[in-house]
C-alpha positions in Angstrom: 83.3 -101.2 -242.4 86.3 -103.3 -243.4 88.5 -100.2 -243.6 87.6 -99.3 -240.0 88.3 -102.9 -238.9 91.7 -102.9 -240.6 92.6 -99.5 -239.0 91.7 -100.8 -235.5 93.8 -103.9 -236.1 96.7 -101.6 -237.1 96.3 -99.5 -233.9 96.2 -102.7 -231.8 99.2 -104.2 -233.6 101.1 -100.9 -233.1 100.3 -100.9 -229.3 101.4 -104.5 -229.0 104.7 -103.7 -230.8 105.2 -100.6 -228.7 104.8 -102.7 -225.5 107.1 -105.3 -226.8 109.8 -102.7 -227.6 109.5 -101.1 -224.2 109.9 -104.5 -222.5 112.9 -105.3 -224.6 114.5 -102.0 -223.7 113.9 -102.7 -220.0 115.4 -106.1 -220.2 118.4 -104.7 -222.1 118.9 -102.1 -219.4 118.6 -104.6 -216.6 121.2 -106.9 -218.3 123.6 -104.0 -218.8 123.2 -103.0 -215.1 123.9 -106.6 -214.0 126.9 -106.8 -216.3 128.4 -103.5 -215.0 127.8 -104.6 -211.4 129.6 -107.9 -212.0 132.5 -106.2 -213.7 132.8 -103.7 -210.8 132.7 -106.5 -208.3 135.4 -108.5 -210.0 137.5 -105.4 -210.5 137.3 -104.6 -206.8 138.2 -108.2 -205.9 141.1 -108.0 -208.3 142.3 -104.8 -206.6 142.2 -106.5 -203.2 144.1 -109.5 -204.5 146.7 -107.5 -206.3 147.3 -105.3 -203.2 147.4 -108.3 -200.9 150.0 -110.0 -203.1 152.1 -106.8 -203.3 151.8 -106.4 -199.5 152.9 -110.0 -198.9 155.8 -109.5 -201.3 156.8 -106.4 -199.4 156.6 -108.2 -196.0 158.6 -111.2 -197.3 161.3 -109.0 -198.8 162.2 -107.4 -195.4 164.6 -109.5 -193.4 165.0 -107.0 -190.5 162.4 -104.7 -188.8 164.3 -101.7 -190.0 164.0 -102.9 -193.6 160.2 -103.4 -193.1 159.9 -99.8 -191.7 161.8 -98.4 -194.7 159.6 -100.4 -197.1 156.4 -99.5 -195.3 156.9 -95.8 -196.3 156.0 -96.9 -199.8 152.5 -98.3 -199.1 151.0 -95.8 -201.5 152.4 -97.7 -204.4 150.6 -101.0 -203.5 147.2 -100.1 -204.9 148.4 -99.3 -208.4 146.9 -101.3 -211.2 149.4 -103.5 -213.0 150.2 -102.8 -216.6 148.7 -106.2 -217.6 145.3 -105.2 -216.3 145.3 -101.6 -217.6 143.7 -102.4 -220.9 140.6 -104.0 -219.4 137.1 -102.3 -219.3 137.2 -101.9 -215.5 139.8 -100.2 -213.4 140.5 -100.2 -209.7 142.3 -98.1 -207.2 143.2 -99.2 -203.7 143.9 -96.9 -200.7 146.3 -98.4 -198.2 146.6 -96.7 -194.8 149.0 -97.8 -192.0 146.7 -97.5 -189.0 149.6 -98.2 -186.7 151.3 -95.1 -187.8 148.8 -92.8 -186.1 149.8 -90.9 -182.9 147.6 -89.9 -180.1 148.8 -86.4 -179.3 147.6 -86.4 -175.8 149.3 -89.7 -174.9 152.5 -89.8 -177.0 155.9 -89.3 -175.6 157.9 -86.2 -176.4 160.4 -88.0 -178.6 157.7 -89.3 -181.0 156.0 -86.0 -181.2 159.3 -84.1 -181.9 160.1 -86.6 -184.6 156.7 -86.1 -186.2 156.7 -82.3 -186.1 160.4 -82.2 -187.3 159.3 -83.6 -190.6 157.4 -80.4 -191.3 159.1 -77.6 -189.2 162.6 -77.0 -188.0 163.7 -79.0 -184.9 163.6 -76.0 -182.5 160.0 -75.2 -183.5 159.1 -78.9 -183.2 160.4 -78.9 -179.7 158.3 -75.8 -178.9 155.1 -77.3 -180.3 155.7 -80.5 -178.3 156.3 -78.6 -175.1 153.1 -76.6 -175.7 151.1 -79.7 -176.3 152.4 -81.4 -173.1 152.1 -78.3 -170.9 148.5 -77.4 -171.7 146.8 -79.5 -174.4 143.5 -77.7 -173.9 145.1 -74.3 -174.7 146.6 -75.7 -177.8 143.2 -76.9 -179.1 141.6 -73.6 -178.0 144.2 -71.7 -179.9 143.5 -73.8 -182.9 139.8 -72.9 -182.6 140.7 -69.3 -182.2 142.9 -69.5 -185.3 140.0 -71.0 -187.2 137.6 -68.3 -186.0 140.1 -65.6 -187.1 140.4 -67.2 -190.5 136.7 -67.5 -191.0 136.2 -63.8 -189.9 138.9 -62.7 -192.3 137.1 -64.5 -195.2 133.7 -63.0 -194.4 132.7 -60.0 -196.6 131.4 -57.9 -193.7 134.8 -58.2 -191.9 136.7 -57.2 -195.0 134.5 -54.1 -195.4 135.0 -53.0 -191.8 138.8 -53.6 -192.0 139.0 -51.6 -195.3 137.1 -48.7 -193.6 139.5 -48.8 -190.6 142.5 -48.5 -192.9 141.0 -45.7 -195.1 
């Protein structure tokens, strides 16, 4: 009888220890989650502060509006993590977008549109695109949709099969 009693005590003691271990694991997991959330929050705040300071330095360094415009072309470098913070456990990256640099194609003047398109195509082609947009903006968007439809059809396997039959 004493042996059965001792065995039951061992079973109960094992259950109690198992429950204690499970609770300790849960607590350790919760503490690790809270720690990682705190590190992530402070890394994000550091990114915002570093970028704000770099942007303020950029704005202060420009004495003329032309200088500011030239410096604003390098906004992509503002969100980089400084070398002094690179060895830490958390890292951050900041995306900076100049919202004033956007153009409304339907309401922009021809000069601005030509300058935009001239960055990607020759000046003559940029003038043609600008004229097409101002003459009939609906046709331009429809032609874009038609281009997309042609592209999607050319990628579909059934269209490739019918085209290969036609050429054979």
